[in-house]
Backbone as CSV, one residue per row, in Angstrom:
resi,resn,N_x,N_y,N_z,CA_x,CA_y,CA_z,C_x,C_y,C_z
1,MET,27.626,-24.093,-6.503,27.469,-23.031,-5.547,26.894,-21.765,-6.200
2,LEU,27.217,-21.551,-7.464,26.742,-20.363,-8.171,25.220,-20.306,-8.278
3,PRO,24.513,-21.409,-8.577,23.047,-21.336,-8.620,22.418,-20.947,-7.277
4,VAL,22.985,-21.421,-6.199,22.464,-21.076,-4.873,22.654,-19.587,-4.609
5,LEU,23.812,-19.061,-4.963,24.067,-17.625,-4.778,23.152,-16.783,-5.664
6,ALA,22.907,-17.256,-6.889,22.018,-16.524,-7.789,20.598,-16.478,-7.229
7,ILE,20.112,-17.601,-6.724,18.761,-17.631,-6.142,18.692,-16.755,-4.899
8,ALA,19.734,-16.776,-4.075,19.771,-15.922,-2.888,19.752,-14.443,-3.279
9,ALA,20.499,-14.085,-4.317,20.513,-12.694,-4.778,19.146,-12.277,-5.310
10,LEU,18.499,-13.165,-6.059,17.153,-12.867,-6.555,16.164,-12.728,-5.405
11,GLY,16.337,-13.529,-4.359,15.487,-13.412,-3.172,15.640,-12.064,-2.494
12,VAL,16.863,-11.583,-2.421,17.116,-10.263,-1.823,16.459,-9.170,-2.670
13,VAL,16.553,-9.290,-3.973,15.918,-8.306,-4.863,14.403,-8.309,-4.652
14,GLN,13.799,-9.498,-4.542,12.347,-9.583,-4.350,11.933,-8.976,-3.016
15,VAL,12.672,-9.259,-1.967,12.366,-8.691,-0.647,12.475,-7.165,-0.695
16,ALA,13.475,-6.655,-1.386,13.635,-5.205,-1.497,12.462,-4.571,-2.240
17,ARG,11.965,-5.238,-3.271,10.815,-4.693,-4.021,9.557,-4.673,-3.148
18,VAL,9.328,-5.725,-2.378,8.163,-5.758,-1.492,8.313,-4.709,-0.394
19,ALA,9.517,-4.539,0.136,9.752,-3.516,1.160,9.498,-2.116,0.596
20,GLY,9.883,-1.886,-0.642,9.606,-0.601,-1.279,8.116,-0.356,-1.435
21,ASP,7.375,-1.408,-1.801,5.914,-1.289,-1.893,5.313,-0.978,-0.528
22,ARG,5.862,-1.568,0.527,5.370,-1.330,1.889,5.524,0.144,2.269
23,VAL,6.675,0.701,1.989,6.916,2.123,2.279,5.959,2.996,1.480
24,THR,5.731,2.639,0.236,4.835,3.410,-0.618,3.401,3.367,-0.120
25,ILE,2.906,2.198,0.330,1.516,2.172,0.805,1.371,2.886,2.142
26,GLU,2.429,2.924,2.949,2.359,3.706,4.188,2.241,5.194,3.867
27,HIS,3.000,5.647,2.884,2.892,7.048,2.445,1.495,7.319,1.871
28,ALA,0.996,6.393,1.062,-0.332,6.560,0.461,-1.421,6.595,1.524
29,ALA,-1.293,5.786,2.565,-2.293,5.770,3.642,-2.295,7.096,4.398
30,ARG,-1.118,7.649,4.661,-1.058,8.955,5.336,-1.672,10.045,4.467
31,ALA,-1.383,10.008,3.171,-1.957,10.995,2.256,-3.473,10.840,2.184
32,ALA,-3.954,9.617,2.154,-5.394,9.366,2.104,-6.071,9.828,3.387
33,ALA,-5.434,9.597,4.517,-6.015,10.024,5.793,-6.099,11.541,5.868
34,ARG,-5.067,12.227,5.403,-5.119,13.701,5.380,-6.252,14.188,4.487
35,GLN,-6.445,13.523,3.349,-7.535,13.897,2.452,-8.892,13.588,3.085
36,ALA,-8.997,12.449,3.771,-10.260,12.069,4.420,-10.628,13.034,5.544
37,ALA,-9.639,13.702,6.121,-9.911,14.662,7.193,-10.582,15.920,6.678
38,ILE,-10.444,16.205,5.387,-11.030,17.440,4.866,-12.178,17.211,3.890
39,THR,-12.357,15.989,3.416,-13.460,15.710,2.495,-14.125,14.386,2.855
40,PRO,-15.448,14.347,2.838,-16.142,13.108,3.180,-16.324,12.147,2.002
41,ASP,-15.895,12.531,0.809,-16.140,11.727,-0.383,-15.128,10.588,-0.508
42,PRO,-15.584,9.326,-0.403,-14.659,8.193,-0.522,-13.968,8.110,-1.884
43,GLY,-14.654,8.539,-2.941,-14.052,8.522,-4.271,-12.861,9.463,-4.381
44,THR,-12.984,10.632,-3.776,-11.889,11.597,-3.770,-10.711,11.070,-2.973
45,VAL,-10.997,10.433,-1.845,-9.931,9.862,-1.012,-9.207,8.754,-1.771
46,ALA,-9.964,7.895,-2.446,-9.348,6.807,-3.214,-8.497,7.362,-4.354
47,ALA,-8.995,8.376,-5.044,-8.235,8.981,-6.135,-6.953,9.634,-5.614
48,HIS,-7.041,10.252,-4.449,-5.870,10.877,-3.845,-4.846,9.810,-3.457
49,THR,-5.318,8.674,-3.001,-4.428,7.575,-2.632,-3.674,7.063,-3.852
50,VAL,-4.383,6.881,-4.947,-3.745,6.410,-6.183,-2.732,7.447,-6.680
51,ALA,-3.083,8.725,-6.582,-2.170,9.781,-7.023,-0.913,9.840,-6.154
52,ALA,-1.048,9.501,-4.866,0.085,9.538,-3.951,1.005,8.328,-4.103
53,SER,0.566,7.339,-4.869,1.365,6.120,-5.042,1.465,5.742,-6.518
54,PRO,2.121,6.583,-7.320,2.159,6.326,-8.769,2.926,5.064,-9.158
55,ASP,3.781,4.560,-8.280,4.561,3.355,-8.597,3.755,2.071,-8.430
56,LEU,2.593,2.159,-7.785,1.786,0.969,-7.526,0.715,0.794,-8.595
57,ASP,0.329,-0.443,-8.810,-0.736,-0.772,-9.762,-2.081,-0.482,-9.100
58,PRO,-2.872,0.473,-9.613,-4.153,0.813,-8.994,-5.130,-0.364,-8.918
59,ALA,-5.011,-1.323,-9.819,-5.904,-2.482,-9.796,-5.621,-3.382,-8.588
60,ARG,-4.450,-3.273,-7.991,-4.088,-4.095,-6.835,-4.267,-3.336,-5.514
61,LEU,-4.740,-2.095,-5.591,-4.844,-1.212,-4.434,-6.291,-1.108,-3.963
62,THR,-6.505,-1.219,-2.654,-7.843,-1.093,-2.065,-7.776,-0.063,-0.944
63,VAL,-8.752,0.850,-0.913,-8.819,1.883,0.117,-10.137,1.737,0.857
64,GLU,-10.068,1.670,2.197,-11.274,1.560,3.029,-11.286,2.713,4.024
65,LEU,-12.422,3.406,4.110,-12.599,4.499,5.062,-13.384,4.034,6.268
66,GLY,-13.038,4.568,7.440,-13.805,4.276,8.636,-15.192,4.884,8.553
67,ALA,-16.123,4.359,9.332,-17.521,4.785,9.266,-17.761,6.140,9.933
68,GLU,-16.989,6.474,10.931,-17.190,7.717,11.680,-16.839,8.915,10.807
69,ARG,-17.760,9.862,10.666,-17.529,11.007,9.781,-17.949,12.338,10.413
70,SER,-17.910,12.474,11.730,-18.311,13.738,12.339,-17.089,14.597,12.658
71,ARG,-17.300,15.901,12.620,-16.214,16.852,12.853,-15.600,16.646,14.239
72,GLY,-14.282,16.604,14.300,-13.571,16.423,15.560,-13.293,14.967,15.912
73,SER,-13.935,14.043,15.221,-13.684,12.626,15.506,-12.497,12.131,14.685
74,LEU,-12.105,10.916,14.951,-10.992,10.318,14.213,-11.523,9.512,13.041
75,VAL,-10.815,9.561,11.935,-11.160,8.743,10.784,-9.957,7.852,10.482
76,ALA,-10.245,6.594,10.241,-9.196,5.635,9.900,-9.294,5.297,8.414
77,VAL,-8.166,5.255,7.770,-8.090,4.866,6.367,-7.160,3.662,6.291
78,ARG,-7.683,2.587,5.740,-6.884,1.368,5.587,-6.574,1.173,4.102
79,VAL,-5.313,0.996,3.803,-4.867,0.777,2.433,-4.292,-0.632,2.349
80,ARG,-4.790,-1.373,1.371,-4.284,-2.729,1.124,-3.704,-2.773,-0.288
81,TYR,-2.636,-3.543,-0.409,-2.004,-3.691,-1.720,-1.483,-5.118,-1.860
82,ARG,-1.778,-5.711,-2.990,-1.285,-7.063,-3.297,-0.014,-6.876,-4.112
83,SER,1.124,-6.965,-3.417,2.422,-6.713,-4.033,2.827,-7.888,-4.914
84,PRO,3.101,-7.619,-6.190,3.466,-8.718,-7.082,4.880,-9.219,-6.795
85,THR,5.038,-10.502,-6.850,6.366,-11.103,-6.728,6.728,-11.635,-8.107
86,ASP,7.371,-10.780,-8.884,7.619,-11.111,-10.275,9.099,-11.244,-10.626
87,VAL,9.944,-11.332,-9.608,11.359,-11.571,-9.873,11.511,-13.020,-10.339
88,ALA,12.326,-13.224,-11.338,12.498,-14.563,-11.921,12.813,-15.607,-10.848
89,ILE,12.275,-16.770,-11.013,12.445,-17.956,-10.163,11.832,-17.753,-8.783
90,VAL,12.285,-16.761,-8.037,11.829,-16.546,-6.663,10.361,-16.136,-6.616
91,GLY,9.933,-15.303,-7.544,8.545,-14.835,-7.563,7.552,-15.969,-7.704
92,ARG,7.885,-16.951,-8.481,6.984,-18.093,-8.653,6.901,-18.946,-7.402
93,LEU,7.945,-18.968,-6.616,7.964,-19.778,-5.399,7.165,-19.140,-4.262
94,VAL,7.159,-17.833,-4.230,6.560,-17.118,-3.101,5.096,-16.766,-3.324
95,GLY,4.729,-16.261,-4.463,3.372,-15.773,-4.695,3.245,-14.335,-4.226
96,ASP,2.163,-13.678,-4.605,1.950,-12.277,-4.242,1.859,-12.105,-2.727
97,VAL,2.314,-10.942,-2.252,2.323,-10.636,-0.825,1.253,-9.586,-0.557
98,GLU,0.383,-9.851,0.417,-0.673,-8.912,0.799,-0.113,-7.947,1.845
99,LEU,-0.098,-6.651,1.494,0.380,-5.615,2.404,-0.808,-4.775,2.848
100,SER,-0.782,-4.323,4.086,-1.879,-3.522,4.618,-1.352,-2.559,5.667
101,THR,-1.874,-1.349,5.661,-1.521,-0.373,6.683,-2.708,0.544,6.941
102,THR,-2.764,1.118,8.125,-3.867,1.991,8.514,-3.301,3.305,9.037
103,ALA,-3.906,4.413,8.641,-3.546,5.733,9.147,-4.797,6.351,9.751
104,VAL,-4.611,7.051,10.870,-5.750,7.658,11.582,-5.444,9.132,11.789
105,VAL,-6.431,9.992,11.467,-6.316,11.441,11.684,-7.651,11.976,12.214
106,ARG,-7.585,13.170,12.764,-8.790,13.833,13.263,-9.451,14.609,12.123
107,ILE,-10.764,14.500,12.017,-11.516,15.200,10.972,-11.607,16.685,11.324
108,GLU,-11.330,17.511,10.331,-11.378,18.968,10.543,-12.783,19.493,10.373
């Protein structure tokens, strides 16, 4: 019974880590959208996104800006992150989890 409980506990730890990454990319997407509302430079928006999410691996993070860039219109920023599943035993069974979120703001 102990091995089953240990695997279940490791599963809970892995789910909690992925949930934490989800919250972080939602925060990063909002920060990126606010930055995209004041600057048209995609590089600046991407750098701001990475700065807003220091706990995430920048190599696993992707930032996409919407095409619309006129004053008063809405801009969408989509942030994707490949969350690593590296908890012992459970991580190998599940594989990395693809997380994605979009934030939309009005361009100033």
